[in-house]
C-alpha positions as a LaTeX table, in Angstrom:
\begin{tabular}{lrrr}
\hline
Residue & $x$ (\AA) & $y$ (\AA) & $z$ (\AA) \\
\hline
Met1 & $-50.55$ & $-18.95$ & 116.77 \\
Val2 & $-51.66$ & $-19.71$ & 120.33 \\
Val3 & $-54.88$ & $-21.66$ & 120.92 \\
Phe4 & $-56.38$ & $-21.97$ & 124.41 \\
Ser5 & $-59.04$ & $-24.40$ & 125.65 \\
Glu6 & $-60.12$ & $-25.26$ & 129.18 \\
Val7 & $-60.56$ & $-29.00$ & 129.72 \\
Thr8 & $-62.18$ & $-28.92$ & 133.21 \\
Gln9 & $-62.89$ & $-31.83$ & 135.55 \\
Ser10 & $-65.58$ & $-33.17$ & 133.20 \\
Pro11 & $-64.19$ & $-32.74$ & 129.67 \\
Asp12 & $-66.70$ & $-31.94$ & 126.92 \\
Ile13 & $-64.99$ & $-33.21$ & 123.77 \\
Lys14 & $-67.24$ & $-31.28$ & 121.39 \\
Gln15 & $-66.72$ & $-28.06$ & 123.34 \\
Ile16 & $-62.94$ & $-28.48$ & 123.28 \\
Gln17 & $-63.08$ & $-29.20$ & 119.55 \\
Gln18 & $-65.24$ & $-26.12$ & 118.98 \\
Glu19 & $-62.95$ & $-23.79$ & 120.94 \\
Ile20 & $-59.92$ & $-24.95$ & 118.97 \\
Ala21 & $-61.77$ & $-24.82$ & 115.65 \\
Glu22 & $-62.97$ & $-21.25$ & 116.20 \\
Lys23 & $-59.42$ & $-20.06$ & 116.77 \\
Leu24 & $-58.31$ & $-21.85$ & 113.61 \\
Gly25 & $-61.19$ & $-20.46$ & 111.58 \\
Leu26 & $-62.33$ & $-24.03$ & 110.99 \\
Glu27 & $-66.06$ & $-24.78$ & 110.78 \\
Leu28 & $-67.06$ & $-28.13$ & 112.27 \\
Ser29 & $-70.58$ & $-28.91$ & 111.08 \\
Glu30 & $-70.42$ & $-32.66$ & 111.70 \\
Glu31 & $-72.25$ & $-34.07$ & 114.71 \\
Ala32 & $-70.15$ & $-37.22$ & 115.14 \\
Glu33 & $-67.11$ & $-36.60$ & 117.33 \\
Phe34 & $-64.86$ & $-38.90$ & 115.28 \\
Arg35 & $-65.63$ & $-37.00$ & 112.05 \\
Arg36 & $-64.95$ & $-33.69$ & 113.76 \\
Ala37 & $-61.74$ & $-35.16$ & 115.18 \\
Ser38 & $-60.61$ & $-36.28$ & 111.72 \\
Arg39 & $-61.01$ & $-32.79$ & 110.24 \\
Met40 & $-59.33$ & $-31.20$ & 113.25 \\
Phe41 & $-56.42$ & $-33.63$ & 113.02 \\
Glu42 & $-55.76$ & $-32.86$ & 109.35 \\
Arg43 & $-55.85$ & $-29.12$ & 109.96 \\
Leu44 & $-53.55$ & $-29.15$ & 113.00 \\
Lys45 & $-51.14$ & $-31.59$ & 111.37 \\
Asn46 & $-50.54$ & $-29.10$ & 108.58 \\
Glu47 & $-49.99$ & $-26.08$ & 110.82 \\
Lys48 & $-46.35$ & $-25.00$ & 110.68 \\
Lys49 & $-46.26$ & $-23.33$ & 114.08 \\
Ile50 & $-49.00$ & $-23.52$ & 116.70 \\
Leu51 & $-49.07$ & $-23.74$ & 120.50 \\
Leu52 & $-52.14$ & $-25.50$ & 121.87 \\
Ile53 & $-52.78$ & $-24.88$ & 125.58 \\
Leu54 & $-55.09$ & $-27.34$ & 127.33 \\
Asp55 & $-55.79$ & $-25.73$ & 130.67 \\
Asn56 & $-57.14$ & $-27.26$ & 133.89 \\
Thr57 & $-56.61$ & $-30.88$ & 132.88 \\
Trp58 & $-57.79$ & $-33.20$ & 135.65 \\
Lys59 & $-57.24$ & $-36.60$ & 134.03 \\
Ser60 & $-55.61$ & $-38.25$ & 131.03 \\
Leu61 & $-57.05$ & $-37.23$ & 127.68 \\
Asp62 & $-57.30$ & $-39.27$ & 124.50 \\
Leu63 & $-55.88$ & $-36.63$ & 122.17 \\
Gly64 & $-56.88$ & $-38.64$ & 119.11 \\
Thr65 & $-60.53$ & $-38.47$ & 120.17 \\
Ile66 & $-60.32$ & $-34.67$ & 120.11 \\
Gly67 & $-58.33$ & $-34.60$ & 116.88 \\
Ile68 & $-55.00$ & $-33.37$ & 118.25 \\
Pro69 & $-51.81$ & $-34.73$ & 116.61 \\
Phe70 & $-49.14$ & $-36.00$ & 118.98 \\
Gly71 & $-45.89$ & $-37.94$ & 118.90 \\
Val72 & $-44.25$ & $-38.01$ & 115.47 \\
Glu73 & $-47.47$ & $-36.71$ & 113.92 \\
His74 & $-47.54$ & $-33.33$ & 115.62 \\
Arg75 & $-44.93$ & $-31.58$ & 113.44 \\
Gly76 & $-45.51$ & $-27.88$ & 114.13 \\
Cys77 & $-48.20$ & $-28.41$ & 116.78 \\
Lys78 & $-46.84$ & $-28.05$ & 120.32 \\
Leu79 & $-48.93$ & $-28.98$ & 123.36 \\
Leu80 & $-48.93$ & $-27.34$ & 126.78 \\
Phe81 & $-51.00$ & $-28.82$ & 129.60 \\
Thr82 & $-51.77$ & $-27.28$ & 132.97 \\
Thr83 & $-52.84$ & $-29.63$ & 135.74 \\
Arg84 & $-52.94$ & $-30.01$ & 139.51 \\
Asp85 & $-51.66$ & $-33.59$ & 139.30 \\
Leu86 & $-48.22$ & $-34.44$ & 137.92 \\
Asp87 & $-49.33$ & $-38.06$ & 137.39 \\
Val88 & $-51.71$ & $-36.85$ & 134.67 \\
Leu89 & $-48.76$ & $-35.56$ & 132.66 \\
Ile90 & $-46.73$ & $-38.70$ & 133.26 \\
Arg91 & $-49.58$ & $-40.94$ & 132.06 \\
Met92 & $-49.93$ & $-38.83$ & 128.92 \\
Gly93 & $-46.23$ & $-39.16$ & 128.14 \\
Ser94 & $-45.30$ & $-35.49$ & 128.38 \\
Glu95 & $-41.69$ & $-34.64$ & 127.56 \\
Lys96 & $-41.01$ & $-31.82$ & 130.03 \\
Asn97 & $-42.80$ & $-31.22$ & 133.33 \\
Phe98 & $-42.31$ & $-28.24$ & 135.61 \\
Ser99 & $-44.14$ & $-26.58$ & 138.47 \\
Ile100 & $-45.06$ & $-22.90$ & 138.38 \\
Gly101 & $-44.42$ & $-20.60$ & 141.31 \\
Ile102 & $-44.87$ & $-16.86$ & 141.43 \\
Leu103 & $-44.54$ & $-15.32$ & 137.95 \\
Asn104 & $-42.62$ & $-12.16$ & 137.22 \\
Glu105 & $-44.52$ & $-9.19$ & 135.79 \\
Gln106 & $-43.79$ & $-10.01$ & 132.15 \\
Glu107 & $-44.71$ & $-13.69$ & 132.53 \\
Ala108 & $-47.86$ & $-12.80$ & 134.45 \\
Trp109 & $-49.04$ & $-10.39$ & 131.76 \\
Arg110 & $-48.35$ & $-12.93$ & 129.01 \\
Leu111 & $-50.44$ & $-15.59$ & 130.80 \\
Phe112 & $-53.18$ & $-13.10$ & 131.62 \\
Lys113 & $-53.39$ & $-11.91$ & 128.00 \\
Ile114 & $-53.57$ & $-15.44$ & 126.58 \\
Ile115 & $-56.55$ & $-16.30$ & 128.79 \\
Ala116 & $-58.38$ & $-12.95$ & 128.76 \\
Gly117 & $-57.89$ & $-12.52$ & 125.02 \\
Ala118 & $-55.86$ & $-10.21$ & 122.80 \\
Tyr119 & $-58.51$ & $-7.49$ & 123.10 \\
Val120 & $-56.91$ & $-6.44$ & 126.42 \\
Glu121 & $-54.29$ & $-4.74$ & 124.24 \\
Asn122 & $-57.01$ & $-2.27$ & 123.21 \\
Cys123 & $-55.79$ & 1.28 & 123.95 \\
Glu124 & $-58.84$ & 2.08 & 126.06 \\
Leu125 & $-58.62$ & $-1.10$ & 128.12 \\
Lys126 & $-54.91$ & $-1.91$ & 128.35 \\
Ser127 & $-54.02$ & 0.38 & 131.28 \\
Thr128 & $-56.78$ & $-1.03$ & 133.49 \\
Ala129 & $-56.16$ & $-4.60$ & 132.36 \\
Thr130 & $-52.47$ & $-4.26$ & 133.19 \\
Ser131 & $-53.33$ & $-2.99$ & 136.67 \\
Val132 & $-55.73$ & $-5.89$ & 137.20 \\
Ala133 & $-53.01$ & $-8.36$ & 136.21 \\
Lys134 & $-50.55$ & $-6.70$ & 138.61 \\
Ala135 & $-53.12$ & $-6.94$ & 141.42 \\
Cys136 & $-52.96$ & $-10.73$ & 141.05 \\
Arg137 & $-49.39$ & $-10.57$ & 142.44 \\
Gly138 & $-47.99$ & $-13.14$ & 140.01 \\
Leu139 & $-50.14$ & $-15.99$ & 141.33 \\
Pro140 & $-51.10$ & $-18.31$ & 138.43 \\
Ile141 & $-54.41$ & $-19.30$ & 140.05 \\
Ala142 & $-55.29$ & $-15.64$ & 140.55 \\
Leu143 & $-54.30$ & $-14.64$ & 137.03 \\
Thr144 & $-56.26$ & $-17.43$ & 135.36 \\
Thr145 & $-59.33$ & $-16.99$ & 137.56 \\
Val146 & $-59.59$ & $-13.24$ & 137.00 \\
Ala147 & $-58.75$ & $-13.41$ & 133.29 \\
Lys148 & $-61.51$ & $-15.95$ & 132.71 \\
Ala149 & $-64.01$ & $-13.93$ & 134.78 \\
Leu150 & $-63.34$ & $-10.69$ & 132.89 \\
Arg151 & $-62.94$ & $-12.10$ & 129.40 \\
Asn152 & $-65.00$ & $-10.04$ & 126.90 \\
Lys153 & $-66.23$ & $-7.67$ & 129.64 \\
Glu154 & $-66.55$ & $-3.91$ & 129.12 \\
Leu155 & $-64.22$ & $-1.29$ & 130.64 \\
Pro156 & $-66.53$ & $-0.32$ & 133.57 \\
Glu157 & $-66.55$ & $-3.95$ & 134.75 \\
Trp158 & $-62.75$ & $-4.07$ & 134.54 \\
Lys159 & $-62.53$ & $-0.92$ & 136.65 \\
Asn160 & $-64.93$ & $-2.33$ & 139.24 \\
Ala161 & $-62.90$ & $-5.52$ & 139.36 \\
Leu162 & $-59.68$ & $-3.59$ & 139.90 \\
Gln163 & $-61.24$ & $-1.65$ & 142.75 \\
Glu164 & $-62.39$ & $-4.86$ & 144.44 \\
Leu165 & $-59.00$ & $-6.51$ & 144.03 \\
Gln166 & $-57.33$ & $-3.53$ & 145.67 \\
Met167 & $-59.68$ & $-3.52$ & 148.67 \\
Pro168 & $-58.88$ & $-5.63$ & 151.75 \\
Ser169 & $-61.10$ & $-8.69$ & 152.03 \\
Glu170 & $-63.18$ & $-9.38$ & 155.12 \\
Thr171 & $-62.61$ & $-13.10$ & 154.70 \\
Ser172 & $-60.37$ & $-14.95$ & 157.13 \\
Phe173 & $-57.50$ & $-16.61$ & 155.27 \\
Asp174 & $-56.49$ & $-19.19$ & 157.83 \\
Glu175 & $-57.65$ & $-22.04$ & 155.58 \\
Gly176 & $-54.41$ & $-22.11$ & 153.57 \\
Leu177 & $-55.23$ & $-20.00$ & 150.52 \\
Pro178 & $-53.21$ & $-16.82$ & 149.94 \\
Ala179 & $-55.31$ & $-13.68$ & 150.38 \\
Glu180 & $-54.67$ & $-12.58$ & 146.80 \\
Ala181 & $-55.87$ & $-15.90$ & 145.42 \\
Tyr182 & $-58.98$ & $-15.93$ & 147.57 \\
Ser183 & $-59.99$ & $-12.38$ & 146.64 \\
Thr184 & $-59.79$ & $-13.28$ & 142.95 \\
Ile185 & $-61.99$ & $-16.33$ & 143.49 \\
Glu186 & $-64.51$ & $-14.13$ & 145.29 \\
Leu187 & $-64.40$ & $-11.74$ & 142.35 \\
Ser188 & $-64.98$ & $-14.48$ & 139.79 \\
Tyr189 & $-68.00$ & $-15.71$ & 141.78 \\
Lys190 & $-69.74$ & $-12.39$ & 141.10 \\
Tyr191 & $-69.57$ & $-13.12$ & 137.39 \\
Leu192 & $-71.22$ & $-16.54$ & 137.66 \\
Val193 & $-74.66$ & $-16.12$ & 136.11 \\
Asn194 & $-75.60$ & $-19.79$ & 136.13 \\
Ser195 & $-77.00$ & $-21.29$ & 139.36 \\
Phe196 & $-75.19$ & $-24.59$ & 138.74 \\
Leu197 & $-71.86$ & $-22.77$ & 138.44 \\
Cys198 & $-72.62$ & $-20.95$ & 141.69 \\
Met199 & $-73.25$ & $-24.29$ & 143.37 \\
Met200 & $-69.94$ & $-25.65$ & 142.06 \\
Phe201 & $-68.18$ & $-22.56$ & 143.40 \\
Phe202 & $-69.36$ & $-23.36$ & 146.92 \\
Val203 & $-68.33$ & $-27.00$ & 146.53 \\
Met204 & $-64.76$ & $-25.75$ & 146.00 \\
Leu205 & $-64.68$ & $-23.76$ & 149.24 \\
Pro206 & $-62.77$ & $-25.09$ & 152.27 \\
Phe207 & $-64.67$ & $-27.25$ & 154.76 \\
Gln208 & $-66.47$ & $-25.32$ & 157.56 \\
Leu209 & $-65.78$ & $-21.95$ & 155.94 \\
His210 & $-68.36$ & $-19.37$ & 157.01 \\
Val211 & $-69.97$ & $-17.78$ & 153.96 \\
Val212 & $-71.84$ & $-14.49$ & 154.27 \\
Thr213 & $-74.56$ & $-13.91$ & 151.63 \\
\hline
\end{tabular}
């Protein structure tokens, strides 16, 4: 079993717990984080084979607070962190650290499917979803951004996304981001329905970048 949860720059412990619990089919009705963590810990500790992916980790996490077994307690629970800062992994005592470059087609599709969800294997959707993943050119940031943006979307939205990814962008890419990565970020912006998220999107843009609205 593979379980995915995005940590983000401001981790929400209850949200992380809930995402993991839903994948496990575990209902967490308790309000107190430590009680939820205790139930989560017991469930994960008894799993024979599970890969838990904690994506976009910005700082050290107290795994015990979430309810994730580690060290000699983890047994069949393996942890995979993605982060921009190697020091985060070092502080958390990770065993193996490696950087990710351009992924081959098989690796890219595997990552894309984990984040977008297994429903991309649906006969009606798979062909378009595969083309969308290929349009990301093996860039991890592009694959994760697009997969998150299109997760649980209907086929017409996938087709529109593919068309946009295949069109040349009018944006100047002299700020250091690869064109493919930037076009996927532009695409994900269109799926932001919350004004706060839109504001955060603009905070991430390079300094003095001209934005046309």
